[in-house]
C-alpha positions, -999 to +999 in steps of 0.1 A: -309+139-347-313+169-369-315+147-400-342+126-385-362+157-376-358+169-412-371+136-425-400+136-401-409+171-411-409+160-447-431+130-440-455+152-420-458+176-449-464+148-475-490+133-451-508+166-446-510+172-484-524+137-490-549+141-462-561+174-476-562+159-511-538+188-521-523+174-552-503+205-561-488+208-526-480+171-525-461+172-558-442+205-548-431+189-516-421+156-534-401+175-561-384+196-534-373+165-516-365+141-545-359+160-577-329+181-585-334+218-588-326+219-625-353+194-635-385+208-649-418+191-657-423+184-693-450+203-711-448+180-742-450+142-747-452+126-781-459+159-797-488+167-774-488+197-752-510+211-725-516+195-691-546+174-701-529+161-733-497+153-714-517+135-688-537+115-714-504+105-732-489+094-699-521+075-689-524+058-723-487+046-721-492+031-687-525+015-693-514+000-726-496-030-711-473-015-685-500-015-658-530-037-659-561-030-638-571-055-612-600-078-621-623-100-600-602-131-608-568-114-608-559-128-573-569-163-583-548-161-614-518-148-595-522-174-568-522-201-595-490-186-611-473-186-576-483-222-569-469-234-603 
């Protein structure tokens, strides 16, 4: 029962941060729950430092083939793939 209440409290905290569009609060709560205490966020990726540069490197990596944005015909292409 106590474990369920703890989980519910965490979910409520995450939900509230999302509703308030509180990115910092969301990630603090997320890290508190899922990350070990000795992990720290990186301040450098591929030799680039600073929040905006790290964000840009991360974004560039994931938009360069790892993740593809949805297009108008994406659903039709995926449906065709599934049918085949």
